[in-house]
Each structure stands twice: as C-alpha cells, then as structure tokens.
C-alpha positions in Angstrom: 38.6 -114.6 -139.5 38.8 -117.1 -142.4 35.2 -116.4 -143.2 35.6 -112.8 -142.9 37.8 -112.5 -145.7 36.0 -114.6 -148.1 33.5 -112.4 -147.7 35.0 -109.7 -148.6 36.8 -111.4 -151.9 33.0 -112.1 -153.2 31.7 -108.7 -152.8 34.6 -107.4 -154.2 34.6 -109.8 -156.9 30.5 -108.6 -157.2 31.2 -105.1 -157.3 34.3 -105.8 -160.2 31.8 -108.0 -162.1 29.1 -105.2 -161.7 31.4 -102.4 -162.8 32.2 -104.2 -165.7 28.4 -105.3 -167.0 28.0 -101.6 -166.5 31.0 -100.9 -168.8 29.4 -103.2 -171.4 26.2 -101.0 -171.6 28.8 -98.7 -173.6 30.6 -101.1 -176.1 29.8 -101.3 -179.6 29.0 -104.9 -180.1 27.3 -105.6 -176.6 23.8 -106.8 -177.8 21.1 -104.8 -176.0 17.6 -105.9 -175.6 14.7 -103.4 -175.6 12.4 -104.4 -173.0 9.2 -102.3 -173.0 8.1 -99.5 -171.0 6.9 -100.3 -167.6 4.4 -98.6 -165.9 4.1 -100.7 -162.6 4.4 -97.8 -160.3 3.3 -95.0 -162.6 1.2 -92.6 -162.1 -1.6 -90.8 -164.5 -1.6 -87.4 -163.6 -4.7 -84.7 -164.2 -6.6 -85.3 -167.7 -8.6 -88.3 -166.1 -11.3 -87.6 -168.2 -9.3 -88.3 -171.7 -7.8 -91.2 -170.3 -10.9 -92.6 -170.0 -12.2 -96.4 -168.8 -10.2 -99.0 -167.2 -9.8 -100.7 -170.3 -9.1 -97.2 -172.4 -6.3 -97.0 -169.9 -4.6 -100.5 -170.5 -5.5 -100.1 -174.3 -2.9 -97.3 -173.9 -0.6 -98.7 -172.1 0.0 -101.3 -174.6 -0.7 -98.8 -177.4 2.7 -96.7 -176.1 4.7 -99.9 -176.0 4.1 -100.9 -179.6 4.4 -97.7 -180.8 8.5 -97.1 -180.1 8.6 -101.1 -182.1 6.5 -99.9 -184.9 7.5 -96.8 -185.5 11.6 -97.6 -184.2 12.5 -95.2 -187.2 11.3 -92.4 -185.5 11.7 -93.8 -181.8 15.3 -94.8 -182.6 16.6 -95.9 -179.4 19.7 -98.1 -181.2 21.2 -95.0 -182.3 20.2 -93.0 -178.9 22.5 -95.8 -177.1 25.2 -96.1 -180.1 24.3 -99.3 -181.1 24.0 -100.4 -185.2 20.7 -102.1 -183.5 19.4 -103.5 -180.8 17.2 -106.7 -180.5 13.6 -106.1 -179.2 10.9 -108.6 -177.0 8.4 -106.5 -175.4 6.3 -109.6 -174.0 7.7 -109.7 -170.6 6.6 -106.1 -170.3 3.6 -106.5 -172.1 2.4 -109.2 -169.8 3.8 -107.5 -166.6 1.9 -104.3 -167.6 -1.2 -106.6 -167.8 -1.6 -107.5 -164.3 -1.1 -104.0 -163.0 -4.0 -102.1 -161.4 -4.1 -99.6 -163.8 -6.9 -97.5 -162.1 -4.4 -97.2 -159.0 -2.0 -94.8 -161.5 -4.7 -92.1 -161.5 -3.9 -89.1 -159.6 -4.7 -85.2 -159.4 -1.8 -84.7 -157.0 1.4 -82.7 -158.5 3.6 -84.2 -155.5 3.3 -87.7 -157.7 5.3 -86.2 -160.6 8.6 -87.2 -159.0 8.1 -90.4 -156.4 9.4 -92.9 -157.7 13.3 -94.0 -156.7 16.6 -95.9 -157.9 15.2 -99.2 -154.9 11.6 -98.6 -156.2 13.0 -99.1 -159.8 14.8 -102.3 -158.4 12.0 -103.8 -156.9 10.0 -103.4 -160.0 13.0 -105.3 -161.6 13.2 -108.3 -159.3 9.5 -108.5 -159.7 9.8 -109.4 -163.4 9.6 -112.8 -165.5 11.9 -112.3 -168.4 10.9 -115.5 -169.7 14.2 -117.3 -170.6 15.4 -113.8 -171.9 19.8 -113.5 -171.3 22.0 -110.7 -171.5 21.4 -106.9 -170.8 18.1 -105.6 -171.1 16.5 -101.8 -171.5 13.5 -101.1 -170.0 11.7 -97.8 -169.4 10.2 -97.4 -165.9 8.0 -94.6 -166.4 7.4 -92.4 -163.3 4.6 -90.1 -164.7 2.9 -88.6 -167.3 1.4 -85.2 -165.6 -0.7 -83.2 -167.5 -0.5 -80.9 -164.8 3.4 -80.6 -165.1 3.4 -81.5 -168.8 6.1 -83.2 -168.6 6.9 -87.0 -168.3 9.5 -88.6 -165.8 10.9 -92.2 -167.0 13.8 -93.9 -165.0 16.0 -95.5 -167.8 17.0 -98.6 -166.6 19.7 -101.4 -168.2 19.2 -104.6 -166.6 21.5 -108.0 -166.1 18.3 -109.8 -167.2 20.2 -112.8 -166.2 20.6 -111.8 -162.3 17.3 -109.5 -162.6 20.6 -107.1 -161.4 20.0 -103.0 -162.0 23.4 -102.0 -163.6 21.9 -98.4 -164.0 19.0 -96.1 -163.8 18.6 -92.7 -164.7 15.7 -90.2 -164.9 15.1 -88.4 -167.6 12.3 -85.9 -168.1 10.5 -84.9 -171.7 7.8 -82.7 -172.2 4.5 -84.0 -174.1 3.5 -83.1 -177.8 1.2 -84.4 -180.5 -2.8 -84.7 -180.4 -4.6 -87.6 -179.0 -3.6 -89.0 -175.7 -1.3 -91.7 -177.6 0.2 -89.4 -179.6 0.7 -87.0 -177.2 2.8 -88.8 -174.5 4.3 -90.6 -177.4 6.0 -87.2 -178.1 7.3 -87.0 -174.6 9.0 -90.4 -175.1 10.1 -89.4 -178.3 11.8 -86.6 -176.7 13.2 -88.7 -174.1 14.6 -90.8 -176.8 16.5 -87.6 -178.3 17.9 -86.2 -175.1 19.4 -89.7 -174.6 20.8 -89.4 -177.5 21.9 -86.2 -177.7 23.2 -85.7 -174.0 22.0 -88.1 -171.3 24.2 -91.1 -172.9 27.4 -89.2 -172.8 26.8 -88.7 -169.4 26.2 -91.9 -168.4 29.3 -93.4 -170.3 31.5 -90.7 -168.3 29.8 -92.0 -165.0 29.8 -95.8 -165.3 32.1 -96.7 -168.1 35.4 -97.9 -166.9 38.0 -99.5 -169.5 
C-alpha cells in the first residue's frame, strides 16, 4: 500500500513537471533551441526523377535544413513562437539524418502522406544524441513532402532535451511553392512557419499553457 502511494505521488509530480515544461514553451523569456528538420520517418512522394540519386537526396536534406538557418529573416521561427530570439544548433539533426537510408523515403503512394503519429515522433526523439545540449528544443519532424497531394505534412515538436521527453507535438500541413526542388519544398516550410505565427501557436497556447 505504501509503495502504491509512493508511485501515485511520483506520477503526479511527473505530470505536474511536464505541464510546467509545456507552459514554459509559451513564456517570452524561455530559451528555445532550433534543432532543425528531422527526416527519420519522412516520405518523399512522387517526383522520383527530380529527386535524383541517393547523394542528391542527401544533399537536399541538408540544404533544406541550412535554408532555414541561412535565411532566418525569411524563415522567422522566433517570431512565429513569439520569442525575441532563439538559439540554433542543427548539428545533432544533420548527423542523425546522415545515418538514414534515404532511398527508403521514396514513395508513390498517396496513403503515405499521413502515416506518422505522436508515438512515432516520441520514438524518433528517443533515438537522438543531442550532444550535450539542454533546455527546450524545437524540431520539425517531416512526415511527408507529397507532390501527389501538393502538400507537406510536418510534426512541430517541442522537446525537453535533457530527458528526451516530447512536451507536445502537433501536425501542420502546408502547400509548396517556388521553382527547383530545394525552393519548392522550402516554400512549404515557409508556409508552415507562417501558419504557426498566424494561428497554430495561439491554438497550442490555449491547449497546453497552464499559469
């Protein structure tokens, strides 16, 4: 009986801590680290010829990641999540993506457009080596870039880096725009960030914030 009470207390404390960490995401002075675009379970649907060889695909994964960092005024993640600034460290994600079997991402099946869930996202985060980083991180877990659906599906994931706990993860979809494979799906990333800024972030605040 005593052990049961202890377990209940521990679970309660853990749930309160998680709720507080979630709330911290929405505080203006919370340090957030941008971790980049994860492709662990991504599907690249359609456009097989334009995606090119294995080395071409690996180059694209890195290019999409660097696009957001190099053009931060356009891809303004800090503004989207109401922060004056955010830290950026995409190296753990670049290293992780480099280990993936990229040819297995290729698909011509529309059903692969929405195939990932929150449990799958949690598994991805648990597999990461964050290389000594700490605090709260933000990662985009790419579910799919689908030419067949003319849309990208992205899980926007806030993480307690120290524990690898997913604080919350929400799906955002966005249509691509632009010319060339990098810019086309880079356009979808831009649209996704704009949607977070204009609507999604406030919805998440109402859902997760506890004063």
